[in-house]
C-alpha positions in Angstrom: 97.2 141.9 106.9 98.7 140.4 103.8 98.5 142.3 100.5 98.8 140.9 97.1 101.7 142.6 95.3 102.1 140.3 92.3 100.0 137.7 90.4 101.9 135.1 88.4 100.1 133.2 85.6 101.6 129.8 84.7 100.7 128.1 81.4 101.7 127.8 77.8 102.3 130.4 75.1 99.8 130.6 72.3 101.7 129.3 69.3 100.3 132.0 66.9 99.7 135.1 68.9 101.9 135.1 72.0 99.8 135.6 75.1 99.3 132.7 77.5 96.9 129.8 78.0 97.0 129.8 81.9 96.5 126.6 83.9 97.5 128.0 87.3 97.8 131.3 89.2 100.3 132.2 92.0 99.5 135.1 94.3 102.5 136.7 96.0 101.4 138.3 99.2 103.5 140.6 101.4 103.4 142.5 104.7 102.8 140.3 107.7 104.8 137.4 106.1 105.4 136.8 102.5 103.5 133.9 100.9 103.1 132.2 97.6 99.6 130.9 97.0 99.2 128.5 94.1 95.7 127.8 92.7 94.7 125.7 89.7 92.5 127.4 87.2 91.4 124.0 85.8 90.6 121.9 88.9 88.7 122.6 92.0 91.5 122.0 94.5 92.7 123.6 97.7 95.3 126.3 97.4 99.0 125.4 98.1 100.9 127.9 100.2 104.6 128.2 100.7 106.6 130.9 102.6 109.4 132.0 100.3 112.9 133.0 101.1 113.6 136.8 100.9 116.6 136.7 98.6 115.4 133.9 96.3 111.7 134.6 95.9 111.8 134.1 92.1 113.6 130.8 92.5 111.0 129.8 95.0 108.2 130.6 92.5 109.9 128.4 89.9 110.5 125.6 92.5 106.8 125.8 93.4 105.9 125.3 89.8 108.4 122.4 89.4 107.2 120.6 92.6 103.4 121.2 92.5 102.5 121.7 88.8 105.1 119.8 86.9 105.7 117.3 89.6 109.3 116.8 88.4 111.3 118.0 91.4 111.2 116.2 94.8 112.5 118.1 97.9 113.6 116.0 100.9 110.8 117.5 102.9 107.3 118.9 102.2 107.7 122.5 101.3 104.1 123.4 101.7 103.3 125.8 104.6 101.7 123.5 107.1 103.4 124.9 110.2 104.0 128.5 109.1 107.7 127.6 108.3 109.6 129.3 105.5 111.7 127.5 102.9 114.7 128.8 104.9 113.5 126.8 107.9 112.4 123.7 105.9 115.3 123.2 103.6 119.0 124.0 104.3 120.9 126.4 102.0 122.7 123.6 100.1 119.5 121.7 99.3 117.8 124.9 98.2 120.7 125.7 95.9 120.6 122.2 94.5 116.9 122.3 93.9 117.1 125.8 92.3 119.8 124.6 89.9 117.7 121.4 89.0 114.6 123.5 88.5 116.5 125.9 86.1 117.7 122.8 84.1 114.1 121.4 84.0 112.8 124.7 82.5 115.3 124.3 79.6 113.3 121.3 78.4 109.7 122.4 79.4 107.5 124.4 77.1 106.0 126.7 79.7 105.3 130.4 80.0 105.3 132.4 83.2 103.8 135.9 83.3 104.7 138.1 86.2 102.2 140.9 86.9 104.2 142.9 89.4 102.5 145.8 91.3 104.1 149.0 92.5 106.0 148.4 95.8 106.3 144.7 95.3 109.5 143.0 96.5 109.7 141.3 93.1 110.4 144.6 91.4 114.0 144.2 92.7 114.3 140.6 91.4 113.6 141.0 87.7 117.2 140.1 86.9 116.5 136.7 88.5 113.4 136.2 86.2 115.6 136.9 83.2 118.0 134.1 84.2 115.3 131.4 83.6 115.3 129.8 80.2 111.5 129.5 79.7 109.1 131.8 78.0 108.1 134.7 80.3 106.7 138.2 80.4 107.1 140.8 83.1 104.4 143.3 83.4 105.3 146.4 85.5 103.1 149.3 86.6 102.7 151.9 83.8 100.0 154.0 85.4 98.7 154.1 88.9 96.1 156.2 90.8 95.2 155.5 94.4 94.4 157.3 97.7 97.3 157.6 100.0 96.0 157.4 103.6 99.2 158.9 105.0 99.1 162.1 103.0 95.3 162.1 102.7 95.7 162.7 98.9 95.2 160.9 95.7 98.6 159.9 94.2 99.0 159.3 90.5 102.2 157.8 89.0 103.1 157.0 85.4 102.3 158.6 82.1 
């Protein structure tokens, strides 16, 4: 069963008070097979799902934004998960590298903010350096305090301050 391990807000910074005016949300799910699920917060539309690559999940998130929100990047094939294929299977390594580079360039000229809410245990915890490499406004929110029941130890586990 898929578990959400990160929620990414996409929108614009508030010009006076930081924060974000979100237009879209991306849910990152893991376990059975990782997925990125994009949903508009302003329109009633079907979610868009892609299966990210393992090593370049952050690049895949930005590519998803560039293709489906900004509509400025055009892959040679549909990257939406219609046949349960990952981006590794849909696009070859060279095209992905080209699209990632074009996406990064695009974000130099786009006034957009991306907020990564990353939960404990998420694969994205190990990819924060990739987030820092993007030129847009961003925030990364990491777990500071956590309390939950651990079924394996039959105990309540608390982490943080």
